[in-house]
N, C-alpha and C positions, 0 to 999 in steps of 0.2 A: 505495500499501499502505499502509496504517495504522501509524506509527512509535508503538509502546506503550513508553516510557521508563521508567525504574525509578521516576521521581517520578509518572508516571502510575498506577502499578500499587499504589506505597505510600500513596497518596489515598483506597484502598481498604481499606486495613488488613489486605490480604490476605497469602497466603503469598508465597513468593519465588522459587523455581525453578520451570520451564516444568512440570514432573512435579507439584509442590505444587498449581500452580496448576489442572491438570487433574482433579488429587481433588477442588478445592474446587468448581470450576465444574459438575463432573458431578452433584452434589447440590443446587448453589445456586438459587433460584428464578430464572428468566431474566429480564433486563431491560435498560435502556438501559446501567446501570452496569457490569453482566457484558458484555454484549454487548462494550462498548469494549475489554475485556481480550481477546477472542478471539483476536487476532492474537497473543498469546505463544505460543499454542498450535502452535510449530513443528515440525513433523514430525521435524526433522531434529535437533533438542533435545530432544525425548520420547523416553524408556525405553519397550520394547514393552509395561509395564504403565501407562505415561503416554500412551500412545496410544490405548488401550483408554477411558480415563477420558475425553480429548479426544473419541473419538466421542460418548461419551454425554452431553459438553456440548454440544457440536454439535446433537444430535439433540433436544436440550430447546429449544435457542434457535432451531431451524427451528420446533418445534411454536408457540413464541410469535410467530414472524414470521407464521407461518400463521394463526395465530388472528386477528391484526392485519389482515392480511389480508381475513380472511371477514368482519371487521367492516365494512371498508371496501366488501366488494363487495355484502353487505347493505343497505349505505348506497344505493348506487347503484342497487339493486334498489327501493328503497323510492322515490326520488327519480322514478324512471321509472315507478312506480305511481303516483304523486299525479300526474303527467302525463297520466295515460290520458281519452281522453273520458268524459264520464259515463255514456255509453249502453255502454259496457264492462262485461261483469257476470261474464264467466266467465274460467276460465284459457285456453281457445282463444282468444277475441277476444282477449285481451290479448297472446298470443303474436304477434299480426298485428300490433300496436300499438309492442309493447315490443323498442327496436332495442337495449338495453343489451349485449345478448349480443356484436352485432356489433364495438362498441367496444371491448369487453374483448377479444374475441378477437384484434384489432388490436393493441392494447397489450401484450397477453400472448405473442402470436405462437402463439395457440391456434388448434385446429379450431374453427367454430361449435359442435358438438357438447359438445366439451371445456369450452369457454367456457360453455357453458350448464349443465353440470352443477356446476362451480365455483359460479355463481350459486346454484342452487337449494339444494346443500350449506350455501352461507352465510346464505340467507334461514331454511331450517330450522333451523340452529344458534342465528341470533340470536334467533328468533322462539320457539322450541319447545323448545330444549335450552341454555339459558345456562350449567347446570351443567357439562354437556361441553364447551361452548366455554372455560369458564374452566379446566378441568383441562389444557386442549389452552394455552391464554395461559402456564401455570404450568409448562409441559413435563412434566405429569404422564402425558399419552398422545399418541400422533402423529396426524398427521393423516387417517391410512387408519382408525383407532380411530372416530375422529369421522362419519366418512363412513359407517361400519359403521352407526353408531347413526340416522344420517336416513336410511338406505337400508332397515335391517329395519324399523324404525317406522313408515314411510309407509303401512303398511296399518291401524294402529290410529287411534283417534279421541284428540286430543291430551290426555285425561286418562289415557287407559289408556297411553298413549306415555310420559307423565310416570311412571308407576308402573314401567315397565319400565327406565327412565333410573336411576331411584332405587334400583332393586336393585342395579344394576351400578356405582355410583359409587365404592364402595371398593372393587371389585375391578378394574375395569379397568387402573389404573396398573400393577399387576403381570402383565398378558397382553399376548400378543402379538396380532397381527391376527386373525389366524384364532381362538384361543382365545376372542376378543371377539363374534365372528360366532357362533361356535356356543352362547355363553352367552346371547347376545341371543336366538337362536332359541329358546333352552328358556324363557326368560322369557317370551316372547311367547305360547307354546303356554301356560304357565302363567295367564299374565293375560288371555287371551283365546282360551279353548278351543273355544267354538260358532265363532267368527269364524274359527279356525284350521282347523275340520273343515270347515267350507263353502269356504275357501281350495282346502284340500285337493282337495275335490271337485271344483271348479270346474278345478282344473289336471291333476286324472286325466281330464277330459273333452278334454283338449286333448293327450293322450300321442300320440307322434308318432315316426316312424323320423325316423334323419338318416344322411346318407349324401354324405359332403364328398370330392371329388378332394384329393389330395395331391401333392407332388412327386416325380419318379423312378418313376412306374408304380405308385404305391399310393394308398389312399382310405382315410377315417374311415368308420367304419360303426358305427352303434349305434342306442338309442333314448332317447327321454324318458318315464319311465314312473314308479309309484309306488315310492318306497325300497324299499319289502319287497320287490316283485316283482325290484328292480335287487342285492339283496342276495341273493336265491333263487338268481338265475341266476350270479352271480358266484361264490358258493360251488359251485355246479354245475358252472362252468369249473374251478374247482380241485380239486374232487373228480377229476373225469374229465383233467385235467391230471397228476394224481398216478398215474394209472395208464398214462401213455404211457412209452415206452421214452425214455431221453435223446438217444440217437442224435446226440450233440456238439450239442442245441441246449438254450439257456439256457431257464431257468423262464418268463421272459416270451413266449418262443416256442413253447413247449409249451403256454402259455394259450391263445394264439391260435389253435393249431391246434386245442386241444381246443374252441374256439369254433366254429371252421368244421364238425368232426366233429359236433357235437352238431346245428348246425342244417341242415347239409347229409345226413346220415346217421342221421337220427335212427329208432330202429326203432318206436316205438310214439308213435304222434300223439296216442294218446289219454289219455296221462299227464300228470296237472296237480299243479302244486306251490304251496306258500304258500297253500292255501287259495282258488285261484282255476283254475278249468276251463281246459282249452286255448282254449274261446272267449274267456276273458277274464269270464266271470261269476263270482260268487261260490259258494261249493259251500253245501250244505245246511246250516244252522246258522250262516252268516256273518251280523255284525250288519248291519243298514241301514246305508246310507250316511251317516246322523247320527252313526255309530257308538255306538250304544245298545246293550244287552247281547243277547246271542245268543237266538236262539229256542229251541233245541233245550237239553235240561238239561246245564248244567255240570258237571264233574266235582266228586266229593263232595270237599267242603274242609274239615268238618267240624273245628275246633279248631286252626284258622289263626289267628294274631293278630297280625299285623303286616306292613309291606311287605317281599315276596320277589321271588327272581329266580326263573324258571323256566328252564332250559336245556333247549335241544332234543338230542335223540339221535338215531340213525339207524335204529331200529327199536323196535318194542315198540307196545302200546297208550297211550292217555294215562293217568298214575299221579296218585296223590295222597296225603299224607301228614301228619301234622301239623306245621305250620311255626311257630317260637317268634318271631322276629323277623327284620326284614331284607327288603329288596325282591328279587321274583322274578324270573328270565328266564323266559320261554315261548318255544318256538321251533317252527314247522314243520317237518316233515321232508317229502321224497319220499313220493308214495303207492306205498309199494310197493317191492320188494328190486331192489338196482340192476342193471339189463339188460344186455347187451352190454359186459359187464366194466368198467362205470361203477360209481363210489362213489355211495352217498347223498349228497346234498346238505343241510346244517347252517345254521339261521337263527336267530340269537340275539338276543333283544330282552330287556331289563330293564325290568321293570313292578313299581308298587308293588301289592300285593294291594287296597287299596281302588278301584284304579284298575278293575282285574281286574273286581271286583263292584260296579262303576258309580257306585260312592259318591264317586267324585273324577273330573276331568277333568284331573289333571296328566299332563304329559308322559313319555314311556316313551323308553327310548334304546334304539336298534338298531345292533347292531354292526355297525363300518364305515361308519356314515353320521353317527350323531347323533340329535337329539331329534327324536320323531315324535310323532302326536296320540295323545290316549288310543282315540279310534275304531281308529285302524290297528294300535294294539296289542291291542285287544280282538279283531281281525279275526283279528290270527296267533295270538294266545293259543286261541281256542277253534275254529282251523282242524284239521278231520281229519289225525290224526297227531302231533298236536301232544303234544310229553312236558315235564313242570314237573321243575325242581330248585329247591331253596331256596337261597340263599346267606344268610347272617346278616351284619349288619354292626354297627359299633360304632358305638351311637346318637350319639355326641357328635361324631365326625368324618365319619360316612357310610363309612368304610373297612371292605371287606372284611375279615373276622376268620375264617368259616370257608365251607367249602362242604360240602353235605349228602355224608355218606357214600355212595360206589356200590361197585362189585364191582371197580374199577379196583386195580390194583397200586398201593403208596404214592407210587411215584416218577411213576406218572401221574397220580394225585389231586394230589400237590404241584404237578405241572405245569400242570393245570387250575386250580389255586388261585391260582396266581402269574398265569396269564393273566387270569385274570377280576377279579384283585383290581389288577391296573396298567392294563389295558384299552389301553394303547399304551406305546411306548418309554418309559423314566424319564429321556430326555434330556429338559429344561425344554421345547426350542422343536420337538420332533419327535411326528409325529402318526402313526407307522407303528405297524397295531395289533399288538397283543400275541401274537396268534397268529403274526403271520409274523416274529416276533423270535426271538432266542436267548435263553435263560433262563442269565443271567449270575451268579455267585457274586460278590456285594459284596466279602465278605472271601474272598480266591483261595482253592480248594480245594490242599490239600498232597496231592500225589501217591504223596510217598514215606512221609510219617507221616498220616494221616487223622485222627488226634486233635489234632493239631496244627494243622490249618487250618480256613478256613471251612466249616461244615455245609450239609450239602444240605437244607435246612430253607425255607419261603416266607420267613423273617425275613430270610435270608441270599441271597436269589434276588432279581432284578429283571429285567424284560424290557428288553432292548435291542437295537435292531436292529443288522444286522452293521457299519455302518458305524461306530455310535457304540460298539459292543463292541470291535473293533477300535483304535478311539481309546482307550477306556478301558486297554485291555491294553497295547498298543505303542508308545502316544504318550507320550513322558516330560513330567512335569509334571503330568496329568491324575489328579485322583484323586476319589473317588466314596464319601459315607459314607450310610447310610441308617439312620433314626431309627424303631427298631421298635417305638414306642409309637404314633408319629404317621404311620409311612409315609412321611413326607419324606425326601426324596434332596438331597443336597447336594452339587454339583458345584464342584470346585476345579480354575480353570484356571489354566495356567502361569503366569500374570501375578499370579497371587493373587488374582484377581476370585473369589466365590463365586455360584453359581448355584443355586435351589431347585427342585426339581419335587414339588408334592403328590399324594399318591394319589388315583384317582379316587374321587369322592364320591357313593355309590350314593343318596344322600337327594335329590338335584338331577338 
């Protein structure tokens, strides 16, 4: 164990107590000098607040070490490539001659596959993503975020990949790994829309059923299929599950039982959803595989003036109306009324108006999945049975500020507005879809004096999954504030640390 004496720490002109050192190292750029002080972060000598700061400090230094390891791995890979016979011209032939992977696997006690992946990531970071590698070295991002950059951009030309990296440089330090992957997916669709549509069509041709045995007489059953079809199926399962009696079953158990019922006891094999016939072929008017505009006339959209969101409903013809500004959600619905006691399924996608018109190939957002290509969005938007609703956004922040008036009661409209605005649970790292969350009063509602408590208005409501709703309400020390102007939610932990969650940005 390294002995960190008072003389050692004083040489760095830093703080004195372990908690003070933890707070300092949590934000300091990692390096040899700061690494030498890490042993002072003794868990037994730290307060709860100090332990959280120590975790952040250690994570930053982990990134610093992993960046140096990546540089060494890249150098080993370069050495191996320099020693290859002159006749080796491609990656397949190189793999037969390059045995660096085996030595790395032995040295680090890794499998050959894991060692090969480490070498690949290191090579890509060193050659194509020096900015990302630099952020890792400074502890601003974690290793898995750097891996996400190399994996997501592997399908792109180096120049386009550089554009995607540049677009996310300032955002990645504030993101978790999952958020980074979703942001990368959206930027790739924006930077390479034609290639994205081609890749989607190629993957669509590879759709297949999956069936794996599990322990204790169970099995995993499903399919790899287009995201919009998966969303429609998921919505159909949810809708049918809602019609089943509880009978002691949990929601997940009812969803599985609903799936079995829909597959085994389907009463109308001719019914198709989401603009796709039962045979898997597109319905009349669906755009071509390239994602071009539909051949049948689109709904009258005279007077539309900006990006909108069209939101699906469960009945009625396609509607249109003047739109002012903001993205539009479009969503196909089931063709015809529910049969056999089943509820109609709803699929929602948010897409700018210029994408619907074919003037732009920017990505759209499929609820419950993430970014999809412009071609996928158009196929959903112009499928039979689609209904559009507008959403109006704040131009500077992209935050939803108004939903289109409907015939719903005010409480129903408020609920629909908050769900559309937040999109997900408002806890910073949670991705539970808002429609599966509770709507929580940020300032608690006063049941004894309604005038004295928080109002039931969008500005005082936020989507929270059941776990984080329970934590906010019953766990001492957690506090939440929401800035009604920016929509940013700030969570204060019992340790005093603050974490922010920004609202869904409908411009991106």
